[in-house]
C-alpha positions in Angstrom: 108.5 -43.5 93.3 111.6 -42.1 91.7 111.1 -42.3 87.9 114.6 -43.5 87.2 114.0 -46.6 89.4 110.6 -47.2 87.9 111.9 -47.5 84.7 114.6 -49.6 85.8 112.4 -52.1 87.3 110.4 -52.1 84.3 113.0 -53.0 81.9 114.2 -56.0 84.5 110.4 -57.3 84.3 110.9 -57.4 80.5 113.8 -59.5 80.5 113.3 -63.1 80.6 114.1 -64.9 83.8 116.7 -67.2 82.8 119.0 -64.5 81.7 119.8 -63.3 84.8 121.8 -66.0 86.4 123.7 -65.8 82.8 124.5 -62.3 83.0 125.6 -63.0 86.8 127.9 -66.0 85.3 129.5 -63.6 82.6 130.4 -61.3 85.2 131.8 -64.2 87.4 134.3 -65.1 84.6 135.1 -61.4 84.1 136.1 -61.1 87.6 138.1 -64.4 87.8 139.8 -63.1 84.4 140.8 -59.9 86.4 142.0 -61.7 89.4 144.4 -63.6 87.3 145.6 -61.0 85.0 146.4 -59.0 88.3 149.1 -61.5 89.1 150.6 -60.9 85.6 151.8 -57.7 86.5 155.4 -56.5 85.7 158.0 -56.3 88.3 160.0 -53.3 89.0 162.0 -54.6 92.1 163.7 -58.1 93.3 164.3 -59.2 96.8 167.6 -61.0 97.0 168.2 -63.2 100.0 170.7 -65.9 101.3 169.5 -68.7 103.5 171.6 -70.9 105.7 172.0 -74.7 105.2 168.7 -75.2 106.9 166.7 -73.6 104.1 165.1 -70.8 106.4 167.3 -68.7 108.4 168.3 -65.6 106.5 171.7 -64.7 106.6 171.5 -61.7 104.4 168.9 -59.7 102.4 168.5 -56.8 100.2 165.8 -55.3 97.9 167.0 -53.4 94.7 164.9 -51.8 92.0 165.9 -52.0 88.2 166.7 -48.2 88.4 169.4 -49.0 91.1 170.4 -52.2 89.3 170.9 -50.3 85.9 173.2 -47.5 87.7 175.2 -49.7 90.0 175.8 -53.1 88.7 177.2 -54.3 85.3 174.6 -53.9 82.2 174.3 -57.0 80.1 173.0 -56.6 76.9 173.3 -53.0 74.4 169.2 -53.0 73.6 169.6 -54.0 70.1 171.3 -57.6 70.0 168.1 -60.3 70.1 168.5 -63.2 72.1 166.7 -66.2 71.8 165.8 -69.4 73.8 164.2 -72.7 72.1 161.1 -74.2 72.0 160.1 -78.0 72.1 160.8 -79.6 68.6 157.9 -81.8 68.0 159.4 -85.0 66.4 158.9 -88.6 67.7 163.0 -89.5 67.5 164.6 -88.3 70.8 167.6 -87.4 69.2 165.9 -85.3 66.8 164.1 -83.3 69.8 167.4 -81.9 70.6 167.8 -80.2 67.4 171.6 -80.2 67.3 172.0 -77.9 64.7 169.5 -75.3 65.9 167.2 -75.1 62.9 163.5 -74.5 64.3 161.4 -72.9 67.1 163.4 -70.1 68.4 161.5 -67.7 71.0 162.8 -64.1 70.2 163.2 -62.7 73.8 163.9 -59.2 72.7 166.8 -56.8 72.5 167.1 -57.0 76.2 169.4 -55.4 78.8 169.8 -56.7 82.3 171.9 -57.7 85.3 173.6 -61.1 85.7 172.4 -63.2 88.4 175.7 -63.6 89.6 175.8 -60.1 90.2 172.7 -60.0 92.3 173.7 -62.9 94.3 176.9 -61.0 95.3 174.8 -58.3 97.0 174.0 -61.1 99.8 177.3 -62.8 100.0 177.3 -64.6 96.6 177.4 -68.4 96.1 180.0 -71.2 96.8 180.0 -74.6 95.0 177.1 -76.8 96.4 175.0 -73.8 96.5 171.7 -73.2 94.4 169.9 -69.8 93.2 166.2 -69.8 93.0 164.6 -67.4 90.5 160.8 -66.9 91.4 157.9 -64.7 90.2 155.2 -63.9 92.6 152.9 -66.8 91.6 155.5 -69.1 92.8 156.9 -70.3 89.4 160.6 -70.8 89.7 163.6 -72.1 88.7 167.0 -73.3 90.3 170.5 -73.2 88.8 173.9 -74.5 90.6 176.9 -72.7 91.1 178.9 -73.6 88.0 176.1 -72.3 85.5 175.7 -69.0 87.2 179.7 -68.6 88.1 181.2 -70.2 85.1 178.7 -70.3 82.4 179.9 -71.7 79.0 180.0 -69.2 76.1 176.9 -71.2 74.4 175.1 -71.0 77.5 176.2 -67.4 78.5 175.3 -65.1 81.5 171.8 -66.0 83.4 170.3 -62.4 83.3 167.3 -60.8 85.0 166.2 -58.3 82.3 164.5 -55.2 83.0 164.9 -53.3 79.5 163.8 -54.0 76.3 164.9 -52.1 73.4 163.0 -53.7 70.3 160.0 -55.6 70.0 160.4 -59.3 68.9 160.0 -60.2 65.2 158.0 -63.2 65.9 156.3 -65.2 69.2 155.4 -63.6 72.1 155.3 -59.9 72.5 157.6 -58.5 75.2 156.9 -54.6 75.2 159.4 -52.0 74.7 161.1 -50.0 77.2 161.3 -50.2 81.1 158.6 -52.1 83.3 156.0 -51.8 83.2 156.3 -50.9 79.1 158.2 -53.8 79.1 154.9 -55.9 80.2 156.9 -59.5 80.5 159.5 -58.0 82.8 161.8 -58.5 84.7 162.5 -61.5 82.9 164.9 -64.4 83.1 167.2 -64.8 79.7 170.2 -66.6 79.0 172.8 -64.5 76.9 174.1 -67.2 74.8 177.0 -66.4 71.9 176.5 -67.0 68.4 179.3 -70.2 68.4 176.5 -72.7 67.6 173.6 -71.1 65.7 174.7 -71.4 61.9 172.7 -68.1 61.3 174.7 -66.1 63.8 171.9 -65.7 66.3 172.3 -65.6 69.9 170.4 -68.9 70.8 170.6 -70.9 74.1 169.2 -74.1 72.3 167.8 -77.3 73.5 171.1 -79.2 72.7 173.1 -76.1 74.4 171.1 -77.1 77.7 171.7 -80.9 77.5 175.5 -79.9 77.1 175.5 -77.6 79.8 172.9 -78.2 82.5 173.0 -81.0 85.2 170.5 -84.0 84.1 168.3 -82.9 86.9 167.6 -79.3 85.8 166.7 -80.1 82.0 163.4 -78.5 81.1 161.2 -80.9 79.2 158.0 -79.5 78.2 155.0 -81.6 79.1 157.5 -84.0 80.3 158.6 -85.2 77.2 160.2 -82.4 75.0 163.2 -80.6 75.7 162.9 -77.0 75.7 165.0 -73.9 77.0 161.9 -71.5 77.0 161.0 -73.3 80.5 163.9 -71.3 81.8 162.6 -67.8 80.9 160.7 -66.6 84.0 158.4 -63.5 83.7 157.6 -60.9 86.4 160.6 -62.0 88.6 160.3 -60.9 92.1 162.8 -62.7 94.1 166.3 -64.4 93.9 167.2 -66.7 96.7 170.6 -68.4 97.5 170.4 -71.5 99.4 173.4 -72.8 101.2 174.2 -76.1 100.4 171.7 -76.4 97.5 167.7 -76.1 97.4 165.9 -78.6 99.0 162.1 -77.8 98.1 160.4 -78.8 95.1 161.5 -77.6 91.8 159.5 -75.1 90.0 159.8 -76.7 86.6 162.8 -79.0 86.5 163.7 -82.0 88.3 163.4 -84.3 85.4 165.9 -87.3 84.1 167.3 -87.3 80.3 165.6 -90.7 80.3 161.9 -89.0 80.8 161.2 -91.3 83.2 160.1 -89.5 86.0 156.5 -88.7 86.8 156.7 -85.2 88.0 154.8 -82.7 85.8 156.0 -79.0 85.5 153.5 -76.4 85.6 153.2 -74.9 82.2 150.6 -72.2 83.0 151.0 -69.6 85.6 147.7 -68.4 87.5 147.0 -66.4 90.3 146.9 -68.4 93.4 143.7 -66.6 94.5 142.0 -67.6 91.4 140.7 -70.7 92.4 139.3 -69.3 95.7 137.8 -66.6 94.0 136.1 -68.9 91.1 134.7 -71.2 94.0 133.3 -68.4 96.1 131.6 -67.2 92.8 130.0 -70.5 91.9 128.6 -70.4 95.6 127.1 -66.8 94.9 125.7 -68.1 91.6 123.7 -71.2 93.4 122.6 -68.6 96.3 121.3 -66.4 93.2 119.5 -68.9 91.5 117.8 -70.0 94.3 116.5 -66.4 95.4 115.3 -65.9 91.9 113.4 -69.3 91.7 
């Protein structure tokens, strides 16, 4: 008998029988975590596509890397100025939730640089009035914007930018990573390059009340279906920019809510791998088989 196998079997026999399925369950949890983490990889290229009015026929498409974007399209940002979105304001007063004076819960998105969504759309023929563009991540999380917000943004909104570089880490809140992807580990990320005209501290904040002022009511983002929050627009790991002729007619990714908060649609607030449920179910079935085999 191999001496290594003998000692291994002896150690196994010394362990209580019940610890074996426990150890298996721990391994299963770690596997699920790894599958979920794998879906959160920084993106380095974007597929840009324009669809016909039927929503399926491709009229034009291209794929560009962040290196190509930086070299061939106008660059937004300078890698020094920080841009902010605003999270929910947790007060009972609905008017107070809009925080008109921008006083609380800013989300620092870093000193980012990137490419205007408008310039990406131009690669496949651009947008016209009535069209919509979808910005999507690999896990399916997506947001939609109309022609006016992309092509004629008000200064308090600013350009909608696919960011591929962060020049300085955030001072508070979620860390972004510094540099290009994958070092910029939340990139490529969507950020609104708002001006400083509203914020009393001179910050470039796209605030909740800015959203109310510039966005169509149907595209107002509400955290937990109740609290306005522009942070819901900041899609991470962008891999697709899709222009829909005549508008996007599918299920809206995070929006589709009215200002009266009276729609039942719930926005997804977590972003998990689509493979995760199947992996965990398969693991549970394996666990059942394992326990029966050992009993």
